Backbone and ligand atoms as CSV (ligand in chain L), in Angstrom:
chain,resi,resn,atom,element,x,y,z
A,1,UNK,N,N,34.080,-35.163,3.624
A,1,UNK,CA,C,32.924,-35.890,4.153
A,1,UNK,C,C,32.372,-35.227,5.410
A,2,UNK,N,N,33.306,-34.851,6.252
A,2,UNK,CA,C,32.888,-34.216,7.506
A,2,UNK,C,C,32.080,-32.949,7.209
A,3,UNK,N,N,32.488,-32.210,6.206
A,3,UNK,CA,C,31.780,-30.961,5.918
A,3,UNK,C,C,30.355,-31.236,5.407
A,4,UNK,N,N,30.168,-32.356,4.708
A,4,UNK,CA,C,28.810,-32.708,4.269
A,4,UNK,C,C,27.905,-32.928,5.466
A,5,UNK,N,N,28.503,-33.661,6.449
A,5,UNK,CA,C,27.715,-33.979,7.637
A,5,UNK,C,C,27.275,-32.694,8.341
A,6,UNK,N,N,28.169,-31.710,8.318
A,6,UNK,CA,C,27.816,-30.440,8.959
A,6,UNK,C,C,26.798,-29.663,8.134
A,7,UNK,N,N,26.911,-29.819,6.828
A,7,UNK,CA,C,26.070,-29.020,5.933
A,7,UNK,C,C,24.613,-29.510,5.900
A,8,UNK,N,N,24.465,-30.831,6.007
A,8,UNK,CA,C,23.131,-31.404,5.827
A,8,UNK,C,C,22.062,-30.788,6.747
A,9,UNK,N,N,22.343,-30.691,8.044
A,9,UNK,CA,C,21.308,-30.109,8.902
A,9,UNK,C,C,20.976,-28.669,8.498
A,10,UNK,N,N,22.012,-27.931,8.065
A,10,UNK,CA,C,21.759,-26.542,7.664
A,10,UNK,C,C,20.873,-26.485,6.426
A,11,UNK,N,N,21.148,-27.427,5.501
A,11,UNK,CA,C,20.323,-27.461,4.290
A,11,UNK,C,C,18.870,-27.759,4.646
A,12,UNK,N,N,18.710,-28.700,5.560
A,12,UNK,CA,C,17.349,-29.057,5.978
A,12,UNK,C,C,16.659,-27.851,6.605
A,13,UNK,N,N,17.432,-27.124,7.403
A,13,UNK,CA,C,16.866,-25.939,8.057
A,13,UNK,C,C,16.429,-24.931,6.993
A,14,UNK,N,N,17.312,-24.737,6.004
A,14,UNK,CA,C,16.987,-23.792,4.935
A,14,UNK,C,C,15.733,-24.226,4.186
A,15,UNK,N,N,15.652,-25.536,3.902
A,15,UNK,CA,C,14.476,-26.047,3.194
A,15,UNK,C,C,13.222,-25.806,4.027
A,16,UNK,N,N,13.362,-26.051,5.325
A,16,UNK,CA,C,12.222,-25.851,6.223
A,16,UNK,C,C,11.762,-24.402,6.206
A,17,UNK,N,N,12.730,-23.496,6.274
A,17,UNK,CA,C,12.391,-22.068,6.256
A,17,UNK,C,C,11.710,-21.712,4.942
A,18,UNK,N,N,12.250,-22.305,3.855
A,18,UNK,CA,C,11.668,-22.025,2.548
A,18,UNK,C,C,10.205,-22.437,2.496
A,19,UNK,N,N,9.909,-23.597,3.065
A,19,UNK,CA,C,8.531,-24.082,3.039
A,19,UNK,C,C,7.635,-23.164,3.857
A,20,UNK,N,N,8.128,-22.725,5.012
A,20,UNK,CA,C,7.342,-21.829,5.861
A,20,UNK,C,C,7.047,-20.538,5.116
A,21,UNK,N,N,8.089,-20.036,4.452
A,21,UNK,CA,C,7.937,-18.784,3.711
A,21,UNK,C,C,6.887,-18.940,2.608
A,22,UNK,N,N,6.984,-20.091,1.889
A,22,UNK,CA,C,6.051,-20.322,0.791
A,22,UNK,C,C,4.621,-20.376,1.321
A,23,UNK,N,N,4.432,-21.011,2.490
A,23,UNK,CA,C,3.093,-21.074,3.075
A,23,UNK,C,C,2.604,-19.676,3.411
A,24,UNK,N,N,3.513,-18.866,3.922
A,24,UNK,CA,C,3.141,-17.499,4.279
A,24,UNK,C,C,2.622,-16.748,3.069
A,25,UNK,N,N,3.323,-16.890,1.969
A,25,UNK,CA,C,2.894,-16.215,0.745
A,25,UNK,C,C,1.536,-16.730,0.315
A,26,UNK,N,N,1.388,-18.074,0.397
A,26,UNK,CA,C,0.134,-18.673,-0.050
A,26,UNK,C,C,-1.045,-18.136,0.771
A,27,UNK,N,N,-0.873,-18.111,2.099
A,27,UNK,CA,C,-2.024,-17.720,2.918
A,27,UNK,C,C,-2.296,-16.221,2.831
A,28,UNK,N,N,-1.329,-15.457,2.342
A,28,UNK,CA,C,-1.564,-14.018,2.229
A,28,UNK,C,C,-2.257,-13.683,0.907
A,29,UNK,N,N,-2.333,-14.659,-0.008
A,29,UNK,CA,C,-2.981,-14.446,-1.293
A,29,UNK,C,C,-2.469,-13.213,-2.001
A,30,UNK,N,N,-1.168,-13.061,-1.972
A,30,UNK,CA,C,-0.572,-11.974,-2.721
A,30,UNK,C,C,-0.754,-10.604,-2.103
A,31,UNK,N,N,-1.415,-10.535,-0.953
A,31,UNK,CA,C,-1.595,-9.245,-0.315
A,31,UNK,C,C,-0.484,-9.078,0.712
A,32,UNK,N,N,0.288,-8.047,0.573
A,32,UNK,CA,C,1.430,-7.869,1.470
A,32,UNK,C,C,0.981,-7.551,2.895
A,33,UNK,N,N,1.767,-7.997,3.827
A,33,UNK,CA,C,1.535,-7.710,5.244
A,33,UNK,C,C,0.201,-8.219,5.759
A,34,UNK,N,N,-0.340,-9.229,5.097
A,34,UNK,CA,C,-1.567,-9.799,5.629
A,34,UNK,C,C,-1.395,-11.297,5.743
A,35,UNK,N,N,-1.632,-11.808,6.926
A,35,UNK,CA,C,-1.530,-13.241,7.148
A,35,UNK,C,C,-2.801,-13.758,7.772
A,36,UNK,N,N,-3.315,-14.797,7.181
A,36,UNK,CA,C,-4.482,-15.439,7.757
A,36,UNK,C,C,-4.498,-16.862,7.266
A,37,UNK,N,N,-5.133,-17.726,8.036
A,37,UNK,CA,C,-5.192,-19.145,7.696
A,37,UNK,C,C,-6.576,-19.423,7.082
A,38,UNK,N,N,-6.603,-19.570,5.762
A,38,UNK,CA,C,-7.893,-19.677,5.073
A,38,UNK,C,C,-8.630,-20.973,5.415
A,39,UNK,N,N,-7.871,-22.042,5.702
A,39,UNK,CA,C,-8.547,-23.306,6.048
A,39,UNK,C,C,-9.255,-23.182,7.383
A,40,UNK,N,N,-8.527,-22.582,8.331
A,40,UNK,CA,C,-9.169,-22.368,9.629
A,40,UNK,C,C,-10.351,-21.405,9.440
A,41,UNK,N,N,-10.151,-20.428,8.563
A,41,UNK,CA,C,-11.223,-19.458,8.283
A,41,UNK,C,C,-12.485,-20.137,7.789
A,42,UNK,N,N,-12.325,-21.129,6.910
A,42,UNK,CA,C,-13.493,-21.842,6.387
A,42,UNK,C,C,-14.219,-22.567,7.525
A,43,UNK,N,N,-13.438,-23.160,8.436
A,43,UNK,CA,C,-14.061,-23.833,9.587
A,43,UNK,C,C,-14.814,-22.831,10.465
A,44,UNK,N,N,-14.202,-21.664,10.645
A,44,UNK,CA,C,-14.841,-20.647,11.489
A,44,UNK,C,C,-16.147,-20.149,10.861
A,45,UNK,N,N,-16.139,-20.014,9.543
A,45,UNK,CA,C,-17.343,-19.570,8.839
A,45,UNK,C,C,-18.487,-20.555,9.119
A,46,UNK,N,N,-18.159,-21.855,9.171
A,46,UNK,CA,C,-19.180,-22.860,9.504
A,46,UNK,C,C,-19.605,-22.700,10.952
A,47,UNK,N,N,-18.584,-22.537,11.823
A,47,UNK,CA,C,-18.885,-22.488,13.251
A,47,UNK,C,C,-19.746,-21.263,13.623
A,48,UNK,N,N,-19.434,-20.117,12.985
A,48,UNK,CA,C,-20.198,-18.907,13.309
A,48,UNK,C,C,-21.534,-18.826,12.575
A,49,UNK,N,N,-21.760,-19.774,11.667
A,49,UNK,CA,C,-23.056,-19.809,10.996
A,49,UNK,C,C,-23.299,-18.671,10.022
A,50,UNK,N,N,-22.237,-18.194,9.405
A,50,UNK,CA,C,-22.364,-17.109,8.425
A,50,UNK,C,C,-23.319,-17.520,7.292
A,51,UNK,N,N,-23.327,-18.835,7.007
A,51,UNK,CA,C,-24.143,-19.342,5.911
A,51,UNK,C,C,-25.637,-19.276,6.168
A,52,UNK,N,N,-26.037,-18.993,7.398
A,52,UNK,CA,C,-27.459,-18.795,7.683
A,52,UNK,C,C,-27.965,-17.515,7.035
A,53,UNK,N,N,-27.062,-16.591,6.796
A,53,UNK,CA,C,-27.448,-15.300,6.206
A,53,UNK,C,C,-26.847,-15.068,4.828
A,54,UNK,N,N,-25.817,-15.843,4.474
A,54,UNK,CA,C,-25.122,-15.607,3.200
A,54,UNK,C,C,-25.007,-16.895,2.384
A,55,UNK,N,N,-25.097,-16.752,1.091
A,55,UNK,CA,C,-24.691,-17.831,0.194
A,55,UNK,C,C,-23.167,-17.771,0.100
A,56,UNK,N,N,-22.474,-18.892,0.434
A,56,UNK,CA,C,-21.011,-18.884,0.444
A,56,UNK,C,C,-20.483,-20.090,-0.327
A,57,UNK,N,N,-19.874,-19.871,-1.490
A,57,UNK,CA,C,-19.329,-20.990,-2.268
A,57,UNK,C,C,-18.331,-21.806,-1.452
A,58,UNK,N,N,-18.424,-23.123,-1.543
A,58,UNK,CA,C,-17.464,-23.996,-0.865
A,58,UNK,C,C,-17.850,-24.350,0.559
A,59,UNK,N,N,-18.911,-23.741,1.088
A,59,UNK,CA,C,-19.353,-24.059,2.451
A,59,UNK,C,C,-20.707,-24.768,2.355
A,60,UNK,N,N,-20.747,-26.008,2.865
A,60,UNK,CA,C,-21.976,-26.797,2.778
A,60,UNK,C,C,-23.140,-26.098,3.473
A,61,UNK,N,N,-24.279,-26.100,2.848
A,61,UNK,CA,C,-25.530,-25.543,3.382
A,61,UNK,C,C,-25.484,-24.036,3.625
A,62,UNK,N,N,-24.481,-23.365,3.107
A,62,UNK,CA,C,-24.427,-21.902,3.247
A,62,UNK,C,C,-25.221,-21.299,2.096
A,63,UNK,N,N,-26.531,-21.173,2.329
A,63,UNK,CA,C,-27.386,-20.675,1.253
A,63,UNK,C,C,-28.345,-19.594,1.749
A,64,UNK,N,N,-27.925,-18.887,2.817
A,64,UNK,CA,C,-28.777,-17.840,3.388
A,64,UNK,C,C,-29.012,-16.704,2.407
A,65,UNK,N,N,-30.127,-16.013,2.640
A,65,UNK,CA,C,-30.469,-14.917,1.724
A,65,UNK,C,C,-30.858,-13.665,2.500
A,66,UNK,N,N,-30.327,-13.541,3.716
A,66,UNK,CA,C,-30.573,-12.333,4.506
A,66,UNK,C,C,-29.623,-11.231,4.030
A,67,UNK,N,N,-28.360,-11.621,3.853
A,67,UNK,CA,C,-27.361,-10.684,3.334
A,67,UNK,C,C,-26.988,-11.078,1.912
A,68,UNK,N,N,-26.110,-10.294,1.301
A,68,UNK,CA,C,-25.710,-10.583,-0.078
A,68,UNK,C,C,-24.888,-11.865,-0.192
A,69,UNK,N,N,-24.887,-12.467,-1.380
A,69,UNK,CA,C,-24.042,-13.622,-1.644
A,69,UNK,C,C,-22.580,-13.201,-1.525
A,70,UNK,N,N,-21.754,-14.093,-0.982
A,70,UNK,CA,C,-20.326,-13.787,-0.865
A,70,UNK,C,C,-19.531,-14.360,-2.041
A,71,UNK,N,N,-20.259,-14.761,-3.088
A,71,UNK,CA,C,-19.591,-15.209,-4.314
A,71,UNK,C,C,-18.690,-14.094,-4.836
A,72,UNK,N,N,-17.454,-14.404,-5.101
A,72,UNK,CA,C,-16.465,-13.453,-5.637
A,72,UNK,C,C,-16.290,-12.211,-4.753
A,73,UNK,N,N,-16.483,-12.388,-3.453
A,73,UNK,CA,C,-16.354,-11.241,-2.547
A,73,UNK,C,C,-14.927,-10.667,-2.566
A,74,UNK,N,N,-13.937,-11.520,-2.872
A,74,UNK,CA,C,-12.548,-11.037,-2.886
A,74,UNK,C,C,-12.335,-9.945,-3.921
A,75,UNK,N,N,-13.117,-9.992,-4.974
A,75,UNK,CA,C,-12.900,-9.028,-6.052
A,75,UNK,C,C,-13.920,-7.890,-6.040
A,76,UNK,N,N,-14.782,-7.887,-5.022
A,76,UNK,CA,C,-15.779,-6.814,-4.952
A,76,UNK,C,C,-15.106,-5.506,-4.541
A,77,UNK,N,N,-15.567,-4.403,-5.067
A,77,UNK,CA,C,-14.908,-3.115,-4.803
A,77,UNK,C,C,-15.212,-2.610,-3.396
A,78,UNK,N,N,-16.471,-2.686,-2.983
A,78,UNK,CA,C,-16.853,-2.164,-1.670
A,78,UNK,C,C,-17.449,-3.243,-0.785
A,79,UNK,N,N,-17.199,-3.131,0.497
A,79,UNK,CA,C,-17.868,-3.964,1.495
A,79,UNK,C,C,-19.130,-3.215,1.900
A,80,UNK,N,N,-20.269,-3.926,1.833
A,80,UNK,CA,C,-21.560,-3.326,2.164
A,80,UNK,C,C,-21.812,-2.057,1.341
A,81,UNK,N,N,-21.235,-2.005,0.146
A,81,UNK,CA,C,-21.463,-0.871,-0.748
A,81,UNK,C,C,-20.911,0.428,-0.223
A,82,UNK,N,N,-19.975,0.366,0.702
A,82,UNK,CA,C,-19.640,1.581,1.437
A,82,UNK,C,C,-18.171,1.684,1.795
A,83,UNK,N,N,-17.570,0.524,2.172
A,83,UNK,CA,C,-16.205,0.524,2.696
A,83,UNK,C,C,-15.274,-0.119,1.670
A,84,UNK,N,N,-14.184,0.549,1.342
A,84,UNK,CA,C,-13.215,0.009,0.385
A,84,UNK,C,C,-12.827,-1.412,0.783
A,85,UNK,N,N,-12.911,-2.342,-0.147
A,85,UNK,CA,C,-12.590,-3.736,0.168
A,85,UNK,C,C,-11.074,-3.963,0.200
A,86,UNK,N,N,-10.541,-4.141,1.391
A,86,UNK,CA,C,-9.127,-4.492,1.578
A,86,UNK,C,C,-9.094,-5.540,2.687
A,87,UNK,N,N,-8.000,-6.307,2.796
A,87,UNK,CA,C,-7.949,-7.330,3.852
A,87,UNK,C,C,-8.138,-6.740,5.250
A,88,UNK,N,N,-7.530,-5.590,5.499
A,88,UNK,CA,C,-7.681,-4.990,6.830
A,88,UNK,C,C,-9.122,-4.548,7.077
A,89,UNK,N,N,-9.716,-3.878,6.082
A,89,UNK,CA,C,-11.102,-3.441,6.264
A,89,UNK,C,C,-12.043,-4.630,6.401
A,90,UNK,N,N,-11.755,-5.700,5.664
A,90,UNK,CA,C,-12.610,-6.890,5.755
A,90,UNK,C,C,-12.496,-7.487,7.167
A,91,UNK,N,N,-11.275,-7.494,7.711
A,91,UNK,CA,C,-11.081,-8.008,9.067
A,91,UNK,C,C,-11.890,-7.177,10.064
A,92,UNK,N,N,-11.814,-5.852,9.929
A,92,UNK,CA,C,-12.590,-4.977,10.831
A,92,UNK,C,C,-14.087,-5.253,10.688
A,93,UNK,N,N,-14.495,-5.446,9.434
A,93,UNK,CA,C,-15.928,-5.680,9.166
A,93,UNK,C,C,-16.411,-6.948,9.871
A,94,UNK,N,N,-15.658,-8.034,9.707
A,94,UNK,CA,C,-16.060,-9.311,10.318
A,94,UNK,C,C,-16.044,-9.182,11.842
A,95,UNK,N,N,-15.039,-8.473,12.346
A,95,UNK,CA,C,-14.884,-8.316,13.791
A,95,UNK,C,C,-16.061,-7.539,14.385
A,96,UNK,N,N,-16.433,-6.466,13.737
A,96,UNK,CA,C,-17.452,-5.603,14.328
A,96,UNK,C,C,-18.152,-4.742,13.270
A,97,UNK,N,N,-19.069,-5.383,12.508
A,97,UNK,CA,C,-19.728,-4.633,11.423
A,97,UNK,C,C,-20.539,-3.430,11.919
A,98,UNK,N,N,-21.019,-3.506,13.165
A,98,UNK,CA,C,-21.832,-2.394,13.678
A,98,UNK,C,C,-20.989,-1.168,14.011
A,99,UNK,N,N,-19.711,-1.409,14.335
A,99,UNK,CA,C,-18.831,-0.291,14.632
A,99,UNK,C,C,-18.458,0.418,13.330
A,100,UNK,N,N,-18.265,-0.403,12.289
A,100,UNK,CA,C,-17.822,0.139,11.007
A,100,UNK,C,C,-18.956,0.875,10.292
A,101,UNK,N,N,-20.141,0.309,10.386
A,101,UNK,CA,C,-21.285,0.897,9.685
A,101,UNK,C,C,-22.521,0.746,10.576
A,102,UNK,N,N,-22.634,1.633,11.565
A,102,UNK,CA,C,-23.707,1.496,12.565
A,102,UNK,C,C,-25.091,1.410,11.924
A,103,UNK,N,N,-25.876,0.473,12.414
A,103,UNK,CA,C,-27.254,0.353,11.955
A,103,UNK,C,C,-27.430,-0.590,10.775
A,104,UNK,N,N,-26.332,-1.113,10.207
A,104,UNK,CA,C,-26.517,-2.044,9.084
A,104,UNK,C,C,-27.063,-3.374,9.623
A,105,UNK,N,N,-27.548,-4.215,8.721
A,105,UNK,CA,C,-28.297,-5.400,9.157
A,105,UNK,C,C,-27.436,-6.587,9.573
A,106,UNK,N,N,-26.092,-6.462,9.491
A,106,UNK,CA,C,-25.269,-7.596,9.938
A,106,UNK,C,C,-24.881,-7.382,11.403
A,107,UNK,N,N,-25.252,-8.339,12.265
A,107,UNK,CA,C,-24.974,-8.165,13.697
A,107,UNK,C,C,-23.497,-8.372,14.033
A,108,UNK,N,N,-22.982,-7.624,15.001
A,108,UNK,CA,C,-21.657,-7.903,15.553
A,108,UNK,C,C,-21.811,-9.092,16.481
A,109,UNK,N,N,-20.903,-10.078,16.376
A,109,UNK,CA,C,-21.091,-11.256,17.219
A,109,UNK,C,C,-19.853,-11.597,18.040
A,110,UNK,N,N,-19.043,-10.593,18.367
A,110,UNK,CA,C,-17.933,-10.806,19.287
A,110,UNK,C,C,-16.825,-11.678,18.734
A,111,UNK,N,N,-16.575,-11.573,17.428
A,111,UNK,CA,C,-15.516,-12.371,16.797
A,111,UNK,C,C,-14.163,-11.698,17.070
A,112,UNK,N,N,-13.180,-12.499,17.493
A,112,UNK,CA,C,-11.857,-11.933,17.795
A,112,UNK,C,C,-11.153,-11.520,16.509
A,113,UNK,N,N,-10.132,-10.661,16.664
A,113,UNK,CA,C,-9.416,-10.200,15.482
A,113,UNK,C,C,-8.696,-11.356,14.774
A,114,UNK,N,N,-8.143,-12.285,15.570
A,114,UNK,CA,C,-7.464,-13.442,14.978
A,114,UNK,C,C,-8.431,-14.271,14.128
A,115,UNK,N,N,-9.601,-14.526,14.685
A,115,UNK,CA,C,-10.596,-15.292,13.922
A,115,UNK,C,C,-11.012,-14.511,12.678
A,116,UNK,N,N,-11.196,-13.200,12.854
A,116,UNK,CA,C,-11.627,-12.369,11.721
A,116,UNK,C,C,-10.584,-12.383,10.599
A,117,UNK,N,N,-9.312,-12.413,10.971
A,117,UNK,CA,C,-8.254,-12.456,9.950
A,117,UNK,C,C,-8.306,-13.769,9.177
A,118,UNK,N,N,-8.505,-14.873,9.883
A,118,UNK,CA,C,-8.575,-16.163,9.208
A,118,UNK,C,C,-9.814,-16.240,8.310
A,119,UNK,N,N,-10.920,-15.704,8.808
A,119,UNK,CA,C,-12.137,-15.680,7.979
A,119,UNK,C,C,-11.892,-14.835,6.727
A,120,UNK,N,N,-11.207,-13.704,6.907
A,120,UNK,CA,C,-10.886,-12.848,5.763
A,120,UNK,C,C,-10.012,-13.597,4.761
A,121,UNK,N,N,-9.026,-14.344,5.262
A,121,UNK,CA,C,-8.162,-15.122,4.364
A,121,UNK,C,C,-9.003,-16.086,3.538
A,122,UNK,N,N,-10.005,-16.698,4.180
A,122,UNK,CA,C,-10.900,-17.586,3.434
A,122,UNK,C,C,-11.715,-16.791,2.409
A,123,UNK,N,N,-12.302,-15.680,2.850
A,123,UNK,CA,C,-13.151,-14.908,1.922
A,123,UNK,C,C,-12.352,-14.451,0.702
A,124,UNK,N,N,-11.051,-14.225,0.923
A,124,UNK,CA,C,-10.213,-13.768,-0.197
A,124,UNK,C,C,-9.842,-14.902,-1.159
A,125,UNK,N,N,-10.271,-16.129,-0.861
A,125,UNK,CA,C,-10.096,-17.198,-1.853
A,125,UNK,C,C,-11.285,-17.187,-2.822
A,126,UNK,N,N,-12.325,-16.435,-2.486
A,126,UNK,CA,C,-13.541,-16.400,-3.324
A,126,UNK,C,C,-13.399,-15.282,-4.358
A,127,UNK,N,N,-12.797,-15.645,-5.510
A,127,UNK,CA,C,-12.482,-14.621,-6.503
A,127,UNK,C,C,-13.406,-14.660,-7.710
L,1,HEC,C1,C,-27.965,-12.266,10.799
L,1,HEC,C2,C,-27.477,-12.314,9.448
L,1,HEC,C3,C,-25.984,-12.242,9.183
L,1,HEC,C4,C,-24.999,-13.040,9.700
L,1,HEC,C5,C,-25.122,-14.135,10.744
L,1,HEC,C6,C,-23.785,-12.651,9.027
L,1,HEC,N1,N,-24.027,-11.655,8.145
L,1,HEC,FE1,FE,-22.674,-10.824,6.856
L,1,HEC,N2,N,-24.090,-9.501,6.252
L,1,HEC,C7,C,-25.412,-9.519,6.616
L,1,HEC,C8,C,-26.105,-8.438,5.947
L,1,HEC,C9,C,-27.578,-8.110,6.078
L,1,HEC,C10,C,-25.141,-7.759,5.165
L,1,HEC,C11,C,-25.353,-6.525,4.282
L,1,HEC,C12,C,-24.941,-5.305,5.066
L,1,HEC,C13,C,-25.070,-4.049,4.246
L,1,HEC,O1,O,-24.866,-4.081,3.012
L,1,HEC,O2,O,-25.360,-3.004,4.842
L,1,HEC,C14,C,-23.888,-8.476,5.362
L,1,HEC,C15,C,-22.712,-8.154,4.732
L,1,HEC,C16,C,-21.572,-8.929,4.752
L,1,HEC,C17,C,-20.427,-8.719,3.933
L,1,HEC,C18,C,-20.268,-7.650,2.876
L,1,HEC,C19,C,-20.888,-8.226,1.602
L,1,HEC,C20,C,-20.941,-7.290,0.444
L,1,HEC,O3,O,-21.414,-7.732,-0.616
L,1,HEC,O4,O,-20.570,-6.139,0.551
L,1,HEC,C21,C,-19.539,-9.699,4.247
L,1,HEC,C22,C,-18.180,-9.911,3.628
L,1,HEC,C23,C,-20.130,-10.501,5.267
L,1,HEC,N3,N,-21.377,-10.012,5.550
L,1,HEC,C24,C,-19.527,-11.604,5.852
L,1,HEC,C25,C,-20.084,-12.323,6.897
L,1,HEC,C26,C,-19.383,-13.372,7.607
L,1,HEC,C27,C,-17.998,-13.871,7.280
L,1,HEC,C28,C,-20.222,-13.809,8.589
L,1,HEC,C29,C,-19.948,-14.814,9.649
L,1,HEC,C30,C,-18.840,-14.535,10.535
L,1,HEC,C31,C,-21.450,-13.049,8.462
L,1,HEC,N4,N,-21.323,-12.166,7.427
L,1,HEC,C32,C,-22.571,-13.239,9.265
L,1,HEC,C33,C,-26.006,-10.408,7.472
L,1,HEC,C34,C,-25.360,-11.372,8.208
């Protein structure tokens, strides 16, 4: 009996770790070494007003037509027809599109790398 009492907290700890791990996998969307919070990303997309320029599935009133639709952006081969689409490149793009492709029509708006990663995690749910 005593050993059960000792074991229970450890089991709970293991279960807790398991849940954390599972969340990590979920938010990485199968992409190794990439972590982002897609729910927070969706909120950030609203806050930064990306929908003023882009049509974005799942975001209310995101029906802009200045830039391309972000429908199925996760499966698109190139970002802006130019940069290989990967989570890291997408993060760089959101962070500073003018640095990546100077002169393109998407403005850099001072988005932090953390925010850009979460936004990327959200964009990668659009398959
Ligand atoms: C002022 C308008 C504007 C805003 C605001 C804007 N974008 Fe863009 N975005 C563009 C334009 C224009 C392009 C096309 C650039 C090109 O192809 O050279 C683009 C391209 C992109 C692409 C690549 C799309 C593709 O099909 O290759 C992504 C992804 C993207 N934007 C995400 C975002 C996100 C996320 C935000 C908000 C943080 C945002 N954009 C805010 C105008 C905007």
